[in-house]
N, C-alpha and C positions, 0 to 999 in steps of 0.2 A: 542631924545626920539621918535619923529615922525617916523624916519626911523626904529627904533627898533620895534615899533608897527606894521608898515607895514610888516616887515619880519616875525613877529610872526603870523600875519593874513595869510600870504602866506603859512607858514609851517603848520598851523592848517587846512587850506583849502585842502592842499595836503594830509594831514593825513586823513581827513574826506572822501575825495573821494577815497582814497586807501582802507579805512576800509570797503567799500561796495563790494570789489572784492571777489566774491565767485563763485565757480563752483560746480554744482550738476548734477547728471545724473543717468542713469541706464546702466549696462553692460549686454548685452544679447548675445545669440549665433545666428546662422543663422536661427534657428526656433523660434526666439523671446522668448526663455526661459532664465530666469535670470542665470547669471554666478556668483556663490558664491566664494568669496575669490580671485577674480581677482585683480591684482596689478595695482594701479594708482600711477605714480611716476613723480615728476617734478625734472629733473636732476639739473637744475640751482639752485633750492632752497634746494636740498638734502632732499626732503620732500615727503612723500607718504602715502597712505592709502590703504585699501582693501575694496572690495564690500561686503555688508552684505548679509543676507539670502534672501533678495528680489532683490539682484543684484544692489542696489543703493549705491551711494557714495557721499561724500561732501568734498571739499577742500576750506578752507577759509584763510584769511590773505595773499592774493596773491597780488603781485605788479602790478602797471600799466605797460603797454607795452606788448611786444610780448614774449610769453613763449611757450615752447614745453612740451607736456604731453605724456608719454608713457603708453599704456594700454596693459596688457599682462596676460596670464595664460597658464599653461602647456597644450600643445596639440592644441593650437589655434594660429592664426596669431597675431603677434604683430601689434599694431596700434599706430601711432605717429601722434598727432594732434598739429598744431600751432594755438594758439588763441591770439587775441588782446584784452587786458583788459583795461578799462578806467573808473573805478569807478562804476561798475554795476555788478549785479549778472548775471550768464550765465548758461543755461542748456545745457549740452552736453551729449547726449545719444550715446552710442557706441555699435556696433554690431561686434563681433569677429567671424571669420569663422574657423571652425575646419580644421586642416591641419596636415599632417603627418610629414613634414619637417619644422623645425624652420627656420623662415625667418630673416629679418634684425633687428638689435638692434640700439639704439642710441649710437654714439661714441662721445668721448670727446677729443681725441688726435689730431684731425684735425684742432683745432682752434675754431671751432664752435660746439655746440651741434646739431648734425644732424644725420639723419638715414644713415645707411651704404650705401644704394643705392644712396642717395643724395650727398654723400661726393665725392669731386673730386679726393682726394687721396684715394686709396684703403687701407682700414684698416681692417685687420683680427681680429676677436674676438675669443678668446679661453675662453669658460665658465668653471670655475673651480668648477665642481661638485665633492666635496671631496669623494663621494662614488664611482663614476664611473671612475675617472682618477687617483686617488692616489694609484696606485698599485706598486710604486717604492719609495725607500727612497731618490731618486735623483730628486729634484723638477725641475731642468732644463730639465731633460728628458721629462717631461710633455709638455714643450714648443715645443719640436721637432715634435709633432703631427701636427703642422702647416707647410704645405709645404714651403720649402725655409728657414726654421729655423733648425739649427743643434746645436751641442754643442762640445766644447773642454772639455774633462774630464780627471781627474786623479783619477778614482774610483767614488764611490757613493757620496762622501762628497764634492769634489772639482770639479766644472764645470763652464763653461762660455758659454753664448749663441753666436751663429754665425748666421748672416743673409746674405744670398746670398754670402757667402764666406768672409765676413768681420766680425771682432770680436774685443774684447777688447775695446780699445779707439775709434775704428771706428763705434761703435754703442752706443747709449745712452740709459741707463736704468733709468726709472723714477719710483719713489715710490709715487703713487697717484699724479702724475704731478710734483713731486719734483726731480730735478736732483740728482741722487744718486752717492755719491762719497765714495768709499771704497778701494782705491788702485786697481782699476779695470784694470790697464794696464797689468797685468800678467796673463798668463794662469794657474798659480799655485795658484791663489786666487779665492775664491768662489763667487757665485752670491750675497749672503748676504741678500736675501729676502726669507721668507718662504711662504707656500701656504695658510696658514689660515688667515682668515679676509680679503680675496681677493675674489671679485665677479667674475671678469673676467680679462683677459689680452688683451690689445689692441696692435697690432703689425703693424707698418709701415715699409714696406720693400722698401728701397731705401732712397736717400738723403732727410733729413728733417731739414736741418740747418735753413731754413727760420723761423720756429717757435721755434726751440730749440737751435740753435747755434752750436758751435764747438762740435765735437764728435758724431753728428747725421749724419755723412757722409754715413753710410751704412744702417741706420734705427733707429727705436725707439721701445723700449718695455716698455709699461706703465702698471704697476700693479695697477688696480682700486680697491679701498677698497670697502668692502661690504656696501650695503645701510643701512641706519638707520632702526630701527624697525618701523612698521606702527604706525601711530598716535594712542595713547591710548593703547599701548601694551608694555609688557616686554617679550622678547623672548631670547632664548639662545640654546646652543648645546654643547654636549661633544663628542669628537672624539677620537677613539682609532685605531691605525694602528700597526699591527704586521708583521714582515718580516723574512722569513726563511733564506734568503741568508746572511744577516748581523746580524742575531739574534737581529734584531732591534725592537724598540718600540717607538711609538709616542703618546703622550697624548696632547690634546688641549681642552681648555674650554673657551667658550665665552658667554657673556651676554650683552644685549643692550635693551634700552627702549626709548620711545619718547612720549611726550605730544604734545599739539597743537603747542608749540613754541620751546621747548627744546628737545634735544636728546643727547644720550651718550652711551658709551659702553666700555667694558674691555675684553681683551682676553689674556690668558697666555698659554704657550706651552713648551714642553720639548721633546727632541729627544735623543736617545742613540742607537748607532750602533757599533758592533764589526767589526773586519777585514772581508772584504767580500770574498766570494768564487769565483774563476775563473770558467769558464766552465771546467768541469771535476772534480771539487771539492777541488782544492788546494787553501789554503787561501793566501791572499795578505798581507804580513806583513805591519802593520802600516797604513792600509787604514781605520782605525776606526775613528769615529767622533761623537761628542756630541754637543748639541745645547740647549740653553734656549732662550725664547723670551717672550716679553710682548708688547701689543698694547693697547692704550687707546685713547679715543676721546670724545669730548664734543662739543656741538654746540647750536646755537640759530638761529631760522629763523622767519622772519616776513616780512611784506610788504615793509619795508625799506631796508632789506638786509638779507644775510645769513652769519653767522660767525662760523668758524669751527676751532677747535684746535686738533692736533694729536700728539701723542708721541709714538715712536717705539723704543724698545730696543732689541738688538740681541747679544747673546754671542755664539761664535763658537769656538770649539777646534777641529782641523783637523790634523790627522796624515799626515806626509810627507813621501811618498813612495820613499825613497832615498837609495843609496847603504849602507850607514852606518846603517840605520834603518833595512834594510833587513837582514844585517848580525847580528845585535844585537837582533832582535826579532825572537824567535824560537817558541813561543807559542801564539796561538790566544787569543785576549783579546779585551776589549772595553775601558779601561782607558788610557788616554793620559798622558804618563810619559816622554818619550824622543822623540826628533825629531818631533815636531809638531808646528803648528802655531795657535795662539789664536787671535781672532778679537773681540773687543767690540765696538759696534756701537750704538750711541744714535742719534735719529732724532726727533726734535720737529718742527712742522710746523703750520703756521697760514694761513688759506685760507678763504678769505672774498670776498663777492660780494655785491655791493650797487646798488640799483635800483633807477635811477634818471630819471623817466619818460620814454622817448624814448631812454635813454642812460643806459648802464650797465658798472660798473667799477669793475674790478678784482684787488684786492690788496693782494698779497701773499708773504710770506717770510718763510724761514726755516733755522735752524741751525743744523748741523750734525757734529759729532765727532767720528772718528774711530781710535782706538788704535790697532796697529798691532805688535805682538810679535812673534819672532821665538825662539824656545827653542832647544838646542842641547841635552846634557846629562841632567840628572835630575836636575832641578832648575837652569840650566845655560842659561842665556839670551844671545843669539847671536845677535839679532837685536830687537830694540824697537823704533817705530815711532808713531806719532800721526798726523792725518790729520783733520783739522778743517775747515769747509766750511760754509759760510753764503751766502744764495741765496735769491734773491728777484725779483719780476716782477710786473709790472703794466700794465694792458690791458684795453683799453677803447673801448667798443663796441658802435660805433656811431649810431645815428638815422638811421634807415633803413626801407625799404619797404618790402612787402612780397617776392619780387624777388631779394633782395639784402642784403648783409652783409658787414660791414666795421669794421676793427680792426686796431688800432695803439697801439704800446706798447714799453715798456722799460724793459730790463732784465739786471741782473748783478749777479756776484758772487765774493766773496773775500775768498781766501783760503791760509792757512798756513800749511806747513809741518814742523814738529819739531822732531828731534832725542832726545830721552829721555835717561837720566841716563848714558850717555857716554858709550854705549855698544860697543862691539868689532867691529861689522860691521856697517858701515854707508853707506848703498847702495845708498841713496839719501841725498843730503845736506838739511840743513834748508833752507826753501824757502817761498816766498810770491807770489801768483798769483792773478791778478785782471783782470776781464773781464766785459766790459760794452757794451751794444748793444741797437739799436733801430730798429723798423721794422714796416711795414705796410702791411696789407693783405686785399684784396677785393674779393668779390664773387658776381656774377650776373647771373641770370637765364633768358634765352631768350625762348619764346614760350612754357614755362613750360616743355621743353625737353632738352635744351642745357644749361648746367651750366659751367661757366668759373670761374677759380680762379687764381689769380696772386698776387705776393707780392715781396718785396725787403727788405733786412736786411743788416745792417752794424755792425761789431764787432770790438772792439779794445781790445787787450789782452796784458798784460805785465807779465813777469816772472823775479823775482829777487832772487838770491840765495846767501848764505853766503859761504865764503871760508871754506874748510876742510883741516886740516893739516898745516904745515909750508912751506912757499915758498922756504925754503932752502932744502926741501926734495922733489925732483922731482918725486920720486916713489909714494908718498902718497898724494901730494898736489893736491887739486882741487881749481882752481881759482874761484872767484865769477863770477856770470853770471847776465847780465842785458840785457834782450831782450824785444822787443815790436813787435807786429803783428797787422795788420789791414786788413780786408777783407770784400768784399761784397758777398752776396749769394741771390739767388732768385729762383722762380719757376713759371711755367705757365702750367696749366692743364685744362682738360675739361672732362665732363661726358655727354654723349648723350644717352637719353632714346629713342631708336628706337620704343619701345612699352613698355607696362607695364612689359613684360616678358624679354625683351632683352635690355642690356645696354652696351655701350662701354666707356672705359676710356683711356686717354692718358695724359702723363705728361712728361715735361722736367724740370729737376731741377739741379741747381748747388749748391755745398756744399763745405765746407772746413773743415780742422782740423789742428790746430796748434800742433807742436811737444809737447809732454808732458814732465814733469819733468824727468821721467825715461829715455826717449829717449835722452834727452839733456845732462844729468848729471850722469847717472849710471856709477859706477866704483867699482865693488865688486862682491863677490860670491853671487849668488842667486840660491838656490836649487842646481842643479847638474852642474851649469855652472858659469863662470865668465863673467859678462856683462859689456860692455863699451858703453857709450853713445857718441853722437856727437853733440857738441854745434852749429855746422853749418848747422843742418838740417833746412829745410824750410817747410812751411805748405803744406799739401796735398790739392789738388783741384780736386773735382769730378764733372763729368757732365754725368747725366744718362737720358736716354730716355727709357720709358716703355709704353707698350700698353697691355690692358687687355679686356676681354669680359666676361660678366656674363649673364647667361640664367636661368630662373626659371619658373616652373609651380608648381602646388600643390604637385606633387610627384617626381619632378626631379629638381636638380640644377646642373649646369655645369659652371666651371670657367676655363679660360686659360689666362696666362700672359707671356709676354716675355720682356726682358730688355737688355740694353747694357750700361755698366758703365765704363767711362774712368776716371782713377784715376792717375793724374799727381803727381809725387813726392811721391808715395806710400811708407810708412815707414814700415820696417820689420826688424826683428833681424835674423842674420845669422852667422854661424860659420866662424871663420877666418882661421882655420887650425892650429892655434898655441895653446899652452897650457901654463898654469902657471908653476911655479917652483914645485908646488905640483901635476902637472899632470892634472889639471882641464881645460877642453876645454874652450877657450875664444870665446865669441860671441860678435858681434858688431852690433849696429843699422845702417841700410843703407837705401837708397832711390832709387826708380826706377819708371819710367813711366809704368803704367800697365793698363790692361783692365780685366773686369769681365763681363761675359755674360751668359745667360741661360734663364730659364723659369720654370713655375710651372703650373700644371693642376689638376683639381679635379672634380669628378663626384659623386653625391649622388642620389641614386634611391630607391624609396619606391614603389614597385609594387602595383597597385590598386587591383589586384586580390589576393595579399598576404599582407594584411594590417599589419601583424605582423613582416614583414621583412624589413630590411634596408641593402642596399649595398653601400659601399663607398670606393672610391679609389682615391689616390693622387700620383703625380709624380713630382719630382723636380730635376733640373739639373743646375749645375754652373761650369764654367771653368774660371780660373784666370791665366793670363800670364803676365810676364814682357816684356818690350820692346825688350830685347835681346833674347826672345824666351824661357827663363826659366819659369817654373810654380811657382805660388805663394804658400807660405806655408799656412797650416790650411784651405785648400779648401776641402769641403766634397765630397764624392762620390755621383754619381747619385743615387737616392733612389725612391723606389716604395712601397707604403703602400696600404693594402687592409683590409677592415673590413666587416665582416658579422655579423649582429646584429639582434636578435629577441627580441621583446617586447610584453609582454602580461599583461593584467590587472590582471590575476590571474594565477599563476604557482605554483603548489603544495601549500605550506603554505606562499608563497610570494604574496604581492600585488604590482602592478606596477613592475613586474619582468622583468629581461632582461638576455640574454645569448649572449656573443660576442666572436668571434674568429678574431684575428688580425694577420697579417703577415707584416713583414718589410724585404725588399730585398735591400741590399746595393750592388751595382755593383763594379767590380774591379776598384780600383783607381790607374791607371798607370801614372797619371799626377802629379808626385811627384816633390816637390821643391828640389833644390840641396842638402839641408840638411835633407831631408826626404827619406824614402824608400817607394816603392809601397806597396799597401795593397790589399789582396785578398778579394773578395766579400763574402757575407754571407746572409743567410735568417733566421729570427727568428720568432717564433710562440708564441703568447700570447692568453690565454683564460681567461674569467671571467664570473661570474654569481652573480646576486644580486637582491635586492628588499627590500620591507618594510614588517616587521612583526608587526601585531597589537596585543598588550597585553592590554586588557581592552580599555582604551581611549588613550593609549600611542602607538605611532608608533616608531619602531626602524629600522633604515636602516642598512642592512648587505650586504657585498659582499666578495667574495673569488676569487682570481685571481692567475694565474701562468704566469710569464714572462719568456721568453726563455725556453719554456716548455721542449724542448729536450736537455737542458743543453749544448747548442752549445759552442764550444771552438772557440773564434773568437777575432780579434782585429779591432776596428773601426779606420779609417784613422786619426781621430782627437783625439785619445786617447794618452795622453802623457805618459801612462804606457809603450808604445812602447820603450821609452828611457831605461827602465830597463827590457825589454823582458817579460812583464806580459800581461795577457789577460783581457778582459772585464768580467763583472760579469756573472756568470752562472745562473742556474734556481733559481728563486725567487718566492715563494708562499707567498701571502700576505692575511691577514685578516683585513677587515675594518668595523668599526662600528660607527654609528652616532646616538646619542640620542638627539632629539630636545625637547624643552620644552617651555612653554610660558603661559602668562596670558594676556587676552585682555578684556578691558572694553568698554562699549559704550561711544563714545566721539563725540562731535559735531565738532571736527576738528577746 
C-alpha cells in the first residue's frame, strides 16, 4: 500500500508540473507589425494554431522536455525554434522576415524532426499545392519535378517512381511513415497513393536502409499527411479537376476539425478517365482508369503523449494496354470491362508518441491488405491474389542535450501472400515473409557548425512458400521454398555550415535488399511476357558516396550534388531469347555487379529589381552499368527543366495570381540495356495561369494549364508503352478549382 501511494504521488507531481507548460507570444514582421494568420505548429504533437488579429498566439498542454516549433506564413521565412520545457510558462515572440524564395521546412523522414539545413541526409521536399501542380491525371508525374526522380509509366494510370536510376523494390514508398506494400515489384502496377490529403512529399535520394530496412537501397519517398485543423476550427475544401486529354474528372472533398486535445478528419475522392490521346491525337486502347478513395483520421494530444489513428482505402481499376486489348478495343471509352487489373487496398495505422520527461517513445503499428485481380474477357478472373502485411516499430529517443540526439529502435513486419479462389494463373505461390530488425542512430553537433550522424542496423528476414502443383508434373510443379537472410547496414554523414548561407553535406551509406517473392518464385505469364524467378538469388548490397552543396541568400538558392553507387548482385529481369509454346517471350530474373553514378543541380533566382519574377532550372543525370559493360534497364535520360514564373498580388480579377511557363528537355538516351532500344530526345512546353477569386467573403482558387502545349509526339525512355509501339500522352488542358471553407472560434488552446 505504501509503494502504491508513493507511485501515485510521483504521477500526480509529474502531471501537475506538466500542466503548467504553456507557450505564448506574438508573431511580427521585420517592421514589428503583427502578422495575422501565421501558422504555429508542433510536429511532434501534431498540434498547431494560428496567430490572431493582434499577431498573438497560445499553445498549452505541452510536455516536458525538448520540442521543436515551426512558425510560418506565406511570403516570409520559416522559423524553427527548439525550446526546453520544464513545468513553466514561456513567452516566445517571433519575428519573420519577408522573403521571395521559400526556405527550409521541418522534415520527419531523417529519423529526427529537424530543419532541412540541419539534417545530415539531404531530404527534398515537394509541397503539394493542389492548385499549382495538379495539372496532370498522373500523380507520379508530379514527383518528377524533383531532380533525380523519374517514373516508369504505362500511360496516365499506371506508373512507378524512379530515384537515381533505381525503381520498384529498390526504393521504399511510405504512406505517412508506414511501409507501403501493394505488389510494388512490377512496372505494370501503380503507385497506389493519390495526391489528396497530403501536405508534402519527402524524398531521400540514396541508400536509407539504416532507418527503413530492406527496399530502401535506392531511396525513400514518404507521403506526409496534411496537418490537422488549427485548434478551435473546422475547415475543409472541395477540389475539382478536369482533363481534356483523358476526358478525365477528379472530385475530392475533405473536412477536418480540432479542439484543444482532439482532432480528426475525413476525405473522399473519385477519379474517372477515358483512354488517353497520344501526341498527334490517336487514342491508346484500354489506357482508361478509374479510382475511388477514402481517408479518415482521429487523434488525441496532451502533455502525456499524442495518439493518432488513420484509415486509408483505395480502389483502382486500370486498363492493361496489351496486344489482346488493342485488337479488341476499337472505340474510345472509360469503363473497365476487359483486360484490366483491379486493386483494393485497405490501410489502418496507429501512430503514438509518449513523453517521458527527457525521453520520447514512438510506438507505431499498421495493417494493410491489398487484393490484386487481373481480368481477361468480361468477368473472367485470370489472377487473384491478396497481400496482407502487419508492420510495427518502436523508437526510443534517449535523453539528449542541445547539440545531441540519440535513437534506438526495433522494427518488423509479417506478410502473407495468398492466391484466392484457385484462379487459372498463380504467378506467385502462397507465402509467408517475416522481417525483424534493431538499429541505433546518433547525431552530434560540434562548434554549432559541424553535424555528424552515424548508425548501424541489423535485419533478419525469412521467406517460406507453399508448393504449387504436383511433384509428378515437372512442367507445372513449384517446390516449396524456405530461405533466411541476415544483413548489417549503416551510414556516416556530415553537414558543415561554412556560413549561414553556405553548407556542405557528405554521406557514405551501405544498404541491402533481399530478393523478393516475385524474383525468387515467379513462374507464369505476367502481362506481355512469361516471367521465371530464381530461388538462388542472393541479396543486393549497395555502397554509395555522395557530396552536395547548398547556397542561399534572400533571392537566390543554388544546389549541386554528385553520387557514386556500387550495387553488388543487382537484380533485374531480362529476356532469355526463348518463347513459350504460345509464342510468349520468356524473361528471367538475373544478377550482376553494377554501378550507378551521376548528379543533380538546381538554381532558383528571384531578381531584386523584378520582384514579380521567378527563374528556376534543374538538371539531372544518371548512368547505370553492369560489370560486363552492358547498361542497366529503366535508367532515365539526362533531363533539363526550366520554369519562368510571374506572381502578382492582383492580375485582372485574380488575387495572388501567377503565370508560369515550363520546359522539359530529355536528351537522347543511347545507353540502352540489352533488352531495350535507344530513345530519341524531346522537349515539352507547359503553361499555366491561376489565382484566387473573391466572391463576397468566399475565396475560390482557379487555374488553367496546358501540358505538352504543342502536342509533341514522343516516347520517354521509361515508358513501357514502347513494348506495343505507342507514344506518350499528347496535349492536355486542365481546369482546376478549389473551394475552401471553415469555421473558427476563439479558443484558449
